[in-house]
N, CA, C and O atoms as a GROMACS GRO file, in nm:
protein
  516
    1PHE      N    1  11.296   6.319  10.221
    1PHE     CA    2  11.160   6.274  10.245
    1PHE      C    3  11.163   6.168  10.353
    1PHE      O    4  11.239   6.072  10.347
    2MET      N    5  11.078   6.188  10.452
    2MET     CA    6  11.072   6.094  10.563
    2MET      C    7  10.955   5.998  10.542
    2MET      O    8  10.850   6.039  10.493
    3PRO      N    9  10.973   5.872  10.577
    3PRO     CA   10  10.860   5.779  10.563
    3PRO      C   11  10.750   5.814  10.663
    3PRO      O   12  10.779   5.851  10.776
    4PRO      N   13  10.623   5.803  10.622
    4PRO     CA   14  10.514   5.840  10.711
    4PRO      C   15  10.502   5.743  10.829
    4PRO      O   16  10.524   5.623  10.816
    5SER      N   17  10.467   5.798  10.942
    5SER     CA   18  10.449   5.715  11.062
    5SER      C   19  10.313   5.648  11.057
    5SER      O   20  10.232   5.674  10.968
    6ALA      N   21  10.289   5.561  11.153
    6ALA     CA   22  10.161   5.490  11.158
    6ALA      C   23  10.046   5.588  11.184
    6ALA      O   24   9.939   5.573  11.126
    7ASN      N   25  10.068   5.687  11.270
    7ASN     CA   26   9.963   5.785  11.296
    7ASN      C   27   9.936   5.871  11.173
    7ASN      O   28   9.821   5.906  11.147
    8ALA      N   29  10.040   5.904  11.097
    8ALA     CA   30  10.020   5.983  10.975
    8ALA      C   31   9.937   5.903  10.874
    8ALA      O   32   9.852   5.960  10.806
    9LYS      N   33   9.962   5.772  10.864
    9LYS     CA   34   9.883   5.689  10.773
    9LYS      C   35   9.737   5.683  10.818
    9LYS      O   36   9.646   5.687  10.735
   10ARG      N   37   9.715   5.675  10.949
   10ARG     CA   38   9.578   5.671  11.000
   10ARG      C   39   9.505   5.802  10.970
   10ARG      O   40   9.389   5.801  10.930
   11MET      N   41   9.574   5.916  10.991
   11MET     CA   42   9.511   6.045  10.964
   11MET      C   43   9.480   6.061  10.816
   11MET      O   44   9.376   6.114  10.779
   12PHE      N   45   9.572   6.015  10.731
   12PHE     CA   46   9.549   6.025  10.587
   12PHE      C   47   9.431   5.938  10.547
   12PHE      O   48   9.351   5.978  10.462
   13ALA      N   49   9.419   5.820  10.606
   13ALA     CA   50   9.306   5.733  10.578
   13ALA      C   51   9.176   5.797  10.625
   13ALA      O   52   9.073   5.785  10.558
   14ALA      N   53   9.179   5.866  10.739
   14ALA     CA   54   9.059   5.933  10.789
   14ALA      C   55   9.019   6.047  10.698
   14ALA      O   56   8.900   6.075  10.683
   15ILE      N   57   9.116   6.113  10.637
   15ILE     CA   58   9.085   6.221  10.545
   15ILE      C   59   9.020   6.164  10.419
   15ILE      O   60   8.920   6.217  10.370
   16LEU      N   61   9.077   6.056  10.366
   16LEU     CA   62   9.026   6.001  10.241
   16LEU      C   63   8.890   5.934  10.257
   16LEU      O   64   8.800   5.956  10.177
   17LEU      N   65   8.877   5.852  10.360
   17LEU     CA   66   8.755   5.773  10.371
   17LEU      C   67   8.741   5.724  10.513
   17LEU      O   68   8.838   5.680  10.576
   18VAL      N   69   8.622   5.731  10.563
   18VAL     CA   70   8.596   5.685  10.699
   18VAL      C   71   8.620   5.535  10.710
   18VAL      O   72   8.671   5.487  10.811
   19ILE      N   73   8.584   5.461  10.608
   19ILE     CA   74   8.606   5.316  10.608
   19ILE      C   75   8.755   5.285  10.608
   19ILE      O   76   8.800   5.190  10.673
   20GLY      N   77   8.832   5.366  10.537
   20GLY     CA   78   8.978   5.348  10.535
   20GLY      C   79   9.038   5.365  10.672
   20GLY      O   80   9.134   5.296  10.707
   21ALA      N   81   8.985   5.457  10.750
   21ALA     CA   82   9.034   5.475  10.886
   21ALA      C   83   9.006   5.351  10.969
   21ALA      O   84   9.089   5.311  11.050
   22GLY      N   85   8.891   5.291  10.949
   22GLY     CA   86   8.859   5.167  11.021
   22GLY      C   87   8.951   5.054  10.982
   22GLY      O   88   8.984   4.970  11.066
   23LEU      N   89   8.993   5.049  10.856
   23LEU     CA   90   9.085   4.944  10.813
   23LEU      C   91   9.221   4.958  10.880
   23LEU      O   92   9.290   4.858  10.902
   24PHE      N   93   9.260   5.081  10.912
   24PHE     CA   94   9.387   5.102  10.980
   24PHE      C   95   9.374   5.089  11.131
   24PHE      O   96   9.471   5.108  11.204
   25GLY      N   97   9.254   5.056  11.179
   25GLY     CA   98   9.236   5.036  11.321
   25GLY      C   99   9.207   5.164  11.398
   25GLY      O  100   9.223   5.167  11.520
   26TRP      N  101   9.164   5.268  11.329
   26TRP     CA  102   9.134   5.394  11.395
   26TRP      C  103   8.983   5.410  11.398
   26TRP      O  104   8.920   5.414  11.292
   27ALA      N  105   8.926   5.419  11.514
   27ALA     CA  106   8.781   5.432  11.526
   27ALA      C  107   8.736   5.560  11.459
   27ALA      O  108   8.776   5.670  11.499
   28SER      N  109   8.652   5.547  11.358
   28SER     CA  110   8.614   5.665  11.280
   28SER      C  111   8.521   5.758  11.358
   28SER      O  112   8.507   5.874  11.321
   29SER      N  113   8.458   5.709  11.463
   29SER     CA  114   8.366   5.794  11.538
   29SER      C  115   8.440   5.903  11.615
   29SER      O  116   8.387   6.013  11.634
   30TRP      N  117   8.561   5.876  11.658
   30TRP     CA  118   8.636   5.977  11.732
   30TRP      C  119   8.760   6.024  11.656
   30TRP      O  120   8.825   6.119  11.700
   31GLY      N  121   8.793   5.962  11.547
   31GLY     CA  122   8.914   5.998  11.474
   31GLY      C  123   8.910   6.136  11.411
   31GLY      O  124   9.004   6.213  11.424
   32ALA      N  125   8.800   6.167  11.344
   32ALA     CA  126   8.789   6.297  11.277
   32ALA      C  127   8.787   6.413  11.377
   32ALA      O  128   8.856   6.512  11.354
   33PRO      N  129   8.710   6.405  11.487
   33PRO     CA  130   8.716   6.517  11.583
   33PRO      C  131   8.853   6.535  11.647
   33PRO      O  132   8.895   6.647  11.672
   34VAL      N  133   8.922   6.424  11.673
   34VAL     CA  134   9.056   6.436  11.731
   34VAL      C  135   9.152   6.500  11.631
   34VAL      O  136   9.234   6.583  11.667
   35PHE      N  137   9.140   6.461  11.505
   35PHE     CA  138   9.224   6.519  11.400
   35PHE      C  139   9.194   6.668  11.385
   35PHE      O  140   9.286   6.749  11.373
   36ALA      N  141   9.066   6.705  11.385
   36ALA     CA  142   9.029   6.846  11.374
   36ALA      C  143   9.078   6.926  11.495
   36ALA      O  144   9.124   7.039  11.480
   37ALA      N  145   9.068   6.867  11.612
   37ALA     CA  146   9.118   6.936  11.733
   37ALA      C  147   9.269   6.956  11.725
   37ALA      O  148   9.320   7.059  11.770
   38GLY      N  149   9.341   6.859  11.669
   38GLY     CA  150   9.485   6.875  11.652
   38GLY      C  151   9.518   6.988  11.556
   38GLY      O  152   9.613   7.064  11.580
   39LEU      N  153   9.442   7.000  11.449
   39LEU     CA  154   9.464   7.110  11.354
   39LEU      C  155   9.434   7.245  11.418
   39LEU      O  156   9.506   7.342  11.395
   40VAL      N  157   9.328   7.252  11.498
   40VAL     CA  158   9.296   7.376  11.567
   40VAL      C  159   9.406   7.412  11.666
   40VAL      O  160   9.442   7.529  11.680
   41ALA      N  161   9.459   7.312  11.734
   41ALA     CA  162   9.568   7.336  11.829
   41ALA      C  163   9.692   7.388  11.757
   41ALA      O  164   9.760   7.478  11.806
   42LEU      N  165   9.723   7.331  11.641
   42LEU     CA  166   9.839   7.379  11.563
   42LEU      C  167   9.818   7.522  11.516
   42LEU      O  168   9.912   7.603  11.518
   43ALA      N  169   9.696   7.555  11.473
   43ALA     CA  170   9.668   7.692  11.430
   43ALA      C  171   9.680   7.789  11.548
   43ALA      O  172   9.734   7.899  11.532
   44GLY      N  173   9.632   7.749  11.664
   44GLY     CA  174   9.646   7.834  11.782
   44GLY      C  175   9.790   7.853  11.822
   44GLY      O  176   9.831   7.963  11.859
   45PHE      N  177   9.869   7.746  11.814
   45PHE     CA  178  10.011   7.756  11.846
   45PHE      C  179  10.084   7.847  11.749
   45PHE      O  180  10.173   7.923  11.789
   46ALA      N  181  10.047   7.841  11.621
   46ALA     CA  182  10.106   7.931  11.522
   46ALA      C  183  10.070   8.076  11.554
   46ALA      O  184  10.153   8.165  11.538
   47GLY      N  185   9.948   8.100  11.598
   47GLY     CA  186   9.908   8.234  11.637
   47GLY      C  187   9.984   8.285  11.757
   47GLY      O  188  10.021   8.402  11.763
   48VAL      N  189  10.009   8.196  11.854
   48VAL     CA  190  10.087   8.235  11.972
   48VAL      C  191  10.230   8.270  11.933
   48VAL      O  192  10.288   8.364  11.987
   49LEU      N  193  10.287   8.195  11.840
   49LEU     CA  194  10.423   8.224  11.795
   49LEU      C  195  10.431   8.352  11.713
   49LEU      O  196  10.531   8.423  11.718
   50ALA      N  197  10.324   8.382  11.636
   50ALA     CA  198  10.326   8.500  11.550
   50ALA      C  199  10.291   8.629  11.624
   50ALA      O  200  10.327   8.738  11.579
   51ALA      N  201  10.221   8.618  11.736
   51ALA     CA  202  10.173   8.738  11.807
   51ALA      C  203  10.285   8.833  11.850
   51ALA      O  204  10.268   8.954  11.834
   52PRO      N  205  10.398   8.786  11.903
   52PRO     CA  206  10.503   8.882  11.940
   52PRO      C  207  10.569   8.950  11.822
   52PRO      O  208  10.624   9.060  11.836
   53ILE      N  209  10.565   8.888  11.705
   53ILE     CA  210  10.633   8.942  11.588
   53ILE      C  211  10.542   9.037  11.510
   53ILE      O  212  10.585   9.144  11.468
   54LEU      N  213  10.417   8.997  11.493
   54LEU     CA  214  10.322   9.076  11.415
   54LEU      C  215  10.228   9.152  11.507
   54LEU      O  216  10.206   9.113  11.622
   55GLN      N  217  10.173   9.258  11.456
   55GLN     CA  218  10.075   9.333  11.532
   55GLN      C  219   9.941   9.262  11.519
   55GLN      O  220   9.887   9.251  11.409
   56VAL      N  221   9.886   9.214  11.630
   56VAL     CA  222   9.763   9.136  11.628
   56VAL      C  223   9.643   9.230  11.639
   56VAL      O  224   9.637   9.314  11.728
   57GLN      N  225   9.549   9.213  11.546
   57GLN     CA  226   9.428   9.295  11.543
   57GLN      C  227   9.308   9.204  11.515
   57GLN      O  228   9.325   9.096  11.458
   58PRO      N  229   9.188   9.247  11.553
   58PRO     CA  230   9.071   9.164  11.523
   58PRO      C  231   9.044   9.148  11.374
   58PRO      O  232   8.996   9.042  11.332
   59LEU      N  233   9.074   9.248  11.293
   59LEU     CA  234   9.047   9.241  11.149
   59LEU      C  235   9.171   9.206  11.068
   59LEU      O  236   9.183   9.243  10.951
   60MET      N  237   9.261   9.134  11.129
   60MET     CA  238   9.386   9.096  11.064
   60MET      C  239   9.358   9.008  10.942
   60MET      O  240   9.291   8.906  10.954
   61GLY      N  241   9.409   9.045  10.828
   61GLY     CA  242   9.394   8.968  10.706
   61GLY      C  243   9.263   8.988  10.633
   61GLY      O  244   9.236   8.918  10.535
   62SER      N  245   9.180   9.080  10.677
   62SER     CA  246   9.051   9.100  10.612
   62SER      C  247   9.066   9.157  10.471
   62SER      O  248   8.978   9.137  10.387
   63ASN      N  249   9.175   9.225  10.443
   63ASN     CA  250   9.197   9.279  10.309
   63ASN      C  251   9.232   9.170  10.208
   63ASN      O  252   9.222   9.192  10.088
   64LEU      N  253   9.273   9.053  10.255
   64LEU     CA  254   9.308   8.944  10.165
   64LEU      C  255   9.190   8.855  10.130
   64LEU      O  256   9.196   8.781  10.032
   65ILE      N  257   9.083   8.861  10.208
   65ILE     CA  258   8.971   8.770  10.187
   65ILE      C  259   8.908   8.789  10.050
   65ILE      O  260   8.871   8.691   9.985
   66ILE      N  261   8.896   8.912  10.004
   66ILE     CA  262   8.834   8.939   9.874
   66ILE      C  263   8.922   8.887   9.761
   66ILE      O  264   8.872   8.833   9.662
   67VAL      N  265   9.052   8.903   9.774
   67VAL     CA  266   9.144   8.852   9.672
   67VAL      C  267   9.144   8.700   9.671
   67VAL      O  268   9.148   8.639   9.564
   68VAL      N  269   9.138   8.638   9.788
   68VAL     CA  270   9.132   8.492   9.795
   68VAL      C  271   9.003   8.441   9.732
   68VAL      O  272   9.003   8.339   9.663
   69PHE      N  273   8.893   8.512   9.754
   69PHE     CA  274   8.766   8.476   9.689
   69PHE      C  275   8.782   8.480   9.537
   69PHE      O  276   8.736   8.390   9.467
   70ALA      N  277   8.845   8.584   9.486
   70ALA     CA  278   8.866   8.596   9.342
   70ALA      C  279   8.952   8.482   9.289
   70ALA      O  280   8.926   8.430   9.181
   71VAL      N  281   9.055   8.444   9.364
   71VAL     CA  282   9.142   8.334   9.322
   71VAL      C  283   9.064   8.204   9.313
   71VAL      O  284   9.080   8.128   9.217
   72VAL      N  285   8.981   8.177   9.412
   72VAL     CA  286   8.903   8.052   9.412
   72VAL      C  287   8.801   8.052   9.298
   72VAL      O  288   8.781   7.949   9.234
   73VAL      N  289   8.738   8.166   9.273
   73VAL     CA  290   8.640   8.173   9.165
   73VAL      C  291   8.707   8.157   9.029
   73VAL      O  292   8.655   8.086   8.943
   74ILE      N  293   8.820   8.222   9.009
   74ILE     CA  294   8.890   8.210   8.881
   74ILE      C  295   8.943   8.068   8.862
   74ILE      O  296   8.933   8.013   8.752
   75GLY      N  297   8.998   8.008   8.967
   75GLY     CA  298   9.052   7.873   8.955
   75GLY      C  299   8.945   7.768   8.935
   75GLY      O  300   8.970   7.664   8.874
   76GLY      N  301   8.826   7.794   8.984
   76GLY     CA  302   8.717   7.697   8.973
   76GLY      C  303   8.680   7.646   9.111
   76GLY      O  304   8.765   7.597   9.185
   77MET      N  305   8.554   7.658   9.145
   77MET     CA  306   8.509   7.614   9.277
   77MET      C  307   8.533   7.463   9.292
   77MET      O  308   8.491   7.384   9.207
   78GLY      N  309   8.598   7.425   9.398
   78GLY     CA  310   8.624   7.284   9.426
   78GLY      C  311   8.753   7.231   9.365
   78GLY      O  312   8.787   7.115   9.387
   79SER      N  313   8.825   7.310   9.291
   79SER     CA  314   8.949   7.266   9.228
   79SER      C  315   9.068   7.322   9.306
   79SER      O  316   9.100   7.441   9.298
   80ILE      N  317   9.133   7.236   9.381
   80ILE     CA  318   9.247   7.280   9.460
   80ILE      C  319   9.365   7.315   9.369
   80ILE      O  320   9.432   7.416   9.390
   81LEU      N  321   9.389   7.232   9.269
   81LEU     CA  322   9.497   7.261   9.174
   81LEU      C  323   9.471   7.393   9.102
   81LEU      O  324   9.563   7.472   9.080
   82GLY      N  325   9.346   7.417   9.065
   82GLY     CA  326   9.311   7.543   9.000
   82GLY      C  327   9.335   7.663   9.089
   82GLY      O  328   9.382   7.767   9.043
   83SER      N  329   9.303   7.649   9.218
   83SER     CA  330   9.325   7.760   9.311
   83SER      C  331   9.474   7.786   9.330
   83SER      O  332   9.516   7.901   9.338
   84ILE      N  333   9.553   7.681   9.338
   84ILE     CA  334   9.698   7.697   9.356
   84ILE      C  335   9.760   7.765   9.234
   84ILE      O  336   9.835   7.862   9.247
   85LEU      N  337   9.728   7.714   9.116
   85LEU     CA  338   9.786   7.772   8.994
   85LEU      C  339   9.736   7.914   8.971
   85LEU      O  340   9.812   8.000   8.928
   86THR      N  341   9.608   7.938   8.998
   86THR     CA  342   9.555   8.073   8.982
   86THR      C  343   9.618   8.169   9.082
   86THR      O  344   9.648   8.283   9.046
   87GLY      N  345   9.638   8.124   9.205
   87GLY     CA  346   9.703   8.210   9.305
   87GLY      C  347   9.844   8.248   9.264
   87GLY      O  348   9.885   8.364   9.279
   88LEU      N  349   9.918   8.151   9.212
   88LEU     CA  350  10.054   8.182   9.166
   88LEU      C  351  10.051   8.277   9.046
   88LEU      O  352  10.128   8.374   9.041
   89GLY      N  353   9.963   8.249   8.952
   89GLY     CA  354   9.955   8.334   8.833
   89GLY      C  355   9.910   8.475   8.865
   89GLY      O  356   9.966   8.572   8.814
   90LEU      N  357   9.807   8.488   8.948
   90LEU     CA  358   9.760   8.622   8.983
   90LEU      C  359   9.861   8.697   9.068
   90LEU      O  360   9.870   8.820   9.061
   91GLY      N  361   9.937   8.626   9.148
   91GLY     CA  362  10.043   8.692   9.225
   91GLY      C  363  10.148   8.752   9.136
   91GLY      O  364  10.194   8.864   9.159
   92VAL      N  365  10.187   8.678   9.033
   92VAL     CA  366  10.286   8.730   8.937
   92VAL      C  367  10.228   8.848   8.859
   92VAL      O  368  10.294   8.950   8.841
   93ILE      N  369  10.103   8.834   8.814
   93ILE     CA  370  10.041   8.942   8.737
   93ILE      C  371  10.024   9.067   8.823
   93ILE      O  372  10.051   9.178   8.777
   94GLU      N  373   9.980   9.049   8.948
   94GLU     CA  374   9.964   9.165   9.036
   94GLU      C  375  10.098   9.229   9.069
   94GLU      O  376  10.107   9.351   9.081
   95GLY      N  377  10.203   9.148   9.084
   95GLY     CA  378  10.336   9.203   9.109
   95GLY      C  379  10.387   9.285   8.994
   95GLY      O  380  10.441   9.394   9.014
   96PHE      N  381  10.370   9.234   8.870
   96PHE     CA  382  10.411   9.311   8.753
   96PHE      C  383  10.329   9.439   8.739
   96PHE      O  384  10.381   9.543   8.699
   97THR      N  385  10.200   9.431   8.773
   97THR     CA  386  10.116   9.550   8.766
   97THR      C  387  10.161   9.654   8.867
   97THR      O  388  10.158   9.774   8.837
   98LYS      N  389  10.204   9.612   8.986
   98LYS     CA  390  10.253   9.707   9.086
   98LYS      C  391  10.380   9.776   9.040
   98LYS      O  392  10.406   9.891   9.076
   99VAL      N  393  10.460   9.706   8.961
   99VAL     CA  394  10.584   9.766   8.913
   99VAL      C  395  10.556   9.868   8.803
   99VAL      O  396  10.612   9.978   8.804
  100PHE      N  397  10.470   9.832   8.706
  100PHE     CA  398  10.451   9.916   8.589
  100PHE      C  399  10.337  10.017   8.603
  100PHE      O  400  10.346  10.126   8.547
  101TYR      N  401  10.230   9.982   8.675
  101TYR     CA  402  10.116  10.072   8.689
  101TYR      C  403  10.054  10.050   8.827
  101TYR      O  404   9.951   9.983   8.838
  102PRO      N  405  10.115  10.106   8.932
  102PRO     CA  406  10.075  10.075   9.071
  102PRO      C  407   9.929  10.108   9.104
  102PRO      O  408   9.871  10.043   9.191
  103GLU      N  409   9.870  10.206   9.037
  103GLU     CA  410   9.733  10.244   9.069
  103GLU      C  411   9.633  10.134   9.035
  103GLU      O  412   9.527  10.125   9.098
  104ALA      N  413   9.665  10.051   8.938
  104ALA     CA  414   9.573   9.948   8.892
  104ALA      C  415   9.601   9.811   8.954
  104ALA      O  416   9.537   9.713   8.917
  105SER      N  417   9.694   9.804   9.046
  105SER     CA  418   9.734   9.671   9.098
  105SER      C  419   9.623   9.602   9.174
  105SER      O  420   9.613   9.479   9.170
  106SER      N  421   9.539   9.675   9.245
  106SER     CA  422   9.431   9.610   9.319
  106SER      C  423   9.310   9.582   9.229
  106SER      O  424   9.224   9.501   9.265
  107THR      N  425   9.303   9.646   9.115
  107THR     CA  426   9.190   9.628   9.025
  107THR      C  427   9.212   9.516   8.925
  107THR      O  428   9.116   9.457   8.875
  108VAL      N  429   9.336   9.486   8.894
  108VAL     CA  430   9.366   9.390   8.787
  108VAL      C  431   9.313   9.250   8.820
  108VAL      O  432   9.273   9.177   8.729
  109VAL      N  433   9.311   9.212   8.947
  109VAL     CA  434   9.261   9.080   8.985
  109VAL      C  435   9.113   9.068   8.950
  109VAL      O  436   9.069   8.965   8.898
  110PHE      N  437   9.037   9.172   8.979
  110PHE     CA  438   8.894   9.166   8.954
  110PHE      C  439   8.861   9.183   8.806
  110PHE      O  440   8.760   9.132   8.760
  111LEU      N  441   8.945   9.254   8.734
  111LEU     CA  442   8.929   9.262   8.590
  111LEU      C  443   8.950   9.124   8.527
  111LEU      O  444   8.874   9.083   8.439
  112ILE      N  445   9.053   9.054   8.572
  112ILE     CA  446   9.079   8.918   8.522
  112ILE      C  447   8.964   8.826   8.561
  112ILE      O  448   8.923   8.742   8.481
  113MET      N  449   8.912   8.841   8.683
  113MET     CA  450   8.801   8.757   8.727
  113MET      C  451   8.678   8.780   8.638
  113MET      O  452   8.611   8.684   8.600
  114ALA      N  453   8.649   8.905   8.606
  114ALA     CA  454   8.535   8.935   8.520
  114ALA      C  455   8.552   8.875   8.381
  114ALA      O  456   8.458   8.820   8.324
  115ILE      N  457   8.672   8.885   8.326
  115ILE     CA  458   8.698   8.831   8.192
  115ILE      C  459   8.685   8.679   8.192
  115ILE      O  460   8.624   8.622   8.102
  116VAL      N  461   8.743   8.613   8.294
  116VAL     CA  462   8.736   8.467   8.301
  116VAL      C  463   8.592   8.421   8.318
  116VAL      O  464   8.551   8.324   8.256
  117LEU      N  465   8.515   8.490   8.402
  117LEU     CA  466   8.376   8.448   8.423
  117LEU      C  467   8.289   8.472   8.300
  117LEU      O  468   8.191   8.401   8.279
  118LEU      N  469   8.324   8.572   8.219
  118LEU     CA  470   8.250   8.592   8.094
  118LEU      C  471   8.280   8.481   7.994
  118LEU      O  472   8.191   8.435   7.922
  119ILE      N  473   8.406   8.438   7.989
  119ILE     CA  474   8.447   8.336   7.893
  119ILE      C  475   8.411   8.196   7.942
  119ILE      O  476   8.358   8.114   7.866
  120ARG      N  477   8.438   8.169   8.068
  120ARG     CA  478   8.414   8.035   8.124
  120ARG      C  479   8.354   8.050   8.264
  120ARG      O  480   8.429   8.068   8.360
  121PRO      N  481   8.223   8.043   8.279
  121PRO     CA  482   8.157   8.070   8.407
  121PRO      C  483   8.197   7.976   8.520
  121PRO      O  484   8.185   8.014   8.637
  122ALA      N  485   8.243   7.856   8.491
  122ALA     CA  486   8.283   7.762   8.596
  122ALA      C  487   8.425   7.787   8.646
  122ALA      O  488   8.468   7.719   8.739
  123GLY      N  489   8.497   7.879   8.589
  123GLY     CA  490   8.636   7.902   8.625
  123GLY      C  491   8.729   7.826   8.531
  123GLY      O  492   8.684   7.749   8.447
  124LEU      N  493   8.858   7.850   8.546
  124LEU     CA  494   8.954   7.788   8.454
  124LEU      C  495   8.961   7.637   8.469
  124LEU      O  496   8.968   7.565   8.370
  125PHE      N  497   8.958   7.587   8.594
  125PHE     CA  498   8.971   7.445   8.617
  125PHE      C  499   8.842   7.382   8.671
  125PHE      O  500   8.841   7.265   8.707
  126GLY      N  501   8.734   7.459   8.677
  126GLY     CA  502   8.608   7.410   8.730
  126GLY      C  503   8.536   7.322   8.630
  126GLY      O  504   8.558   7.330   8.509
  127LYS      N  505   8.449   7.237   8.684
  127LYS     CA  506   8.371   7.146   8.599
  127LYS      C  507   8.231   7.204   8.582
  127LYS      O  508   8.163   7.236   8.680
  128GLU      N  509   8.190   7.219   8.458
  128GLU     CA  510   8.056   7.272   8.430
  128GLU      C  511   7.954   7.161   8.450
  128GLU      O  512   7.977   7.046   8.413
  129LYS      N  513   7.841   7.199   8.511
  129LYS     CA  514   7.736   7.098   8.537
  129LYS      C  515   7.628   7.106   8.434
  129LYS      O  516   7.531   7.029   8.440
   0.00000   0.00000   0.00000
């Protein structure tokens, strides 16, 4: 584990609270756009590195969007921990389903989503209002 640099502390403060960024001496009016631009640049650089290896298409990854939606709904809207744990759990369940009954592997996620929403409409880790 490496100790965080001064810029990393400033970015973390900007993520948590705009006032916190000001306490670290980072002007909050330009800090968030600069941070967002850095993230966009990193995503673009990752795409440039992946393009020679993977076949690049306009609809790349569109088949995963529906499964990701199901993971977020089952985990609970707004719960990052719920989404992470649900993603891991559904990945294991879908993998076992592909081994034992491959025809149902794409359906099992939505069956689980329907059952969870019937039992707990806010999701497993969501907060009911």
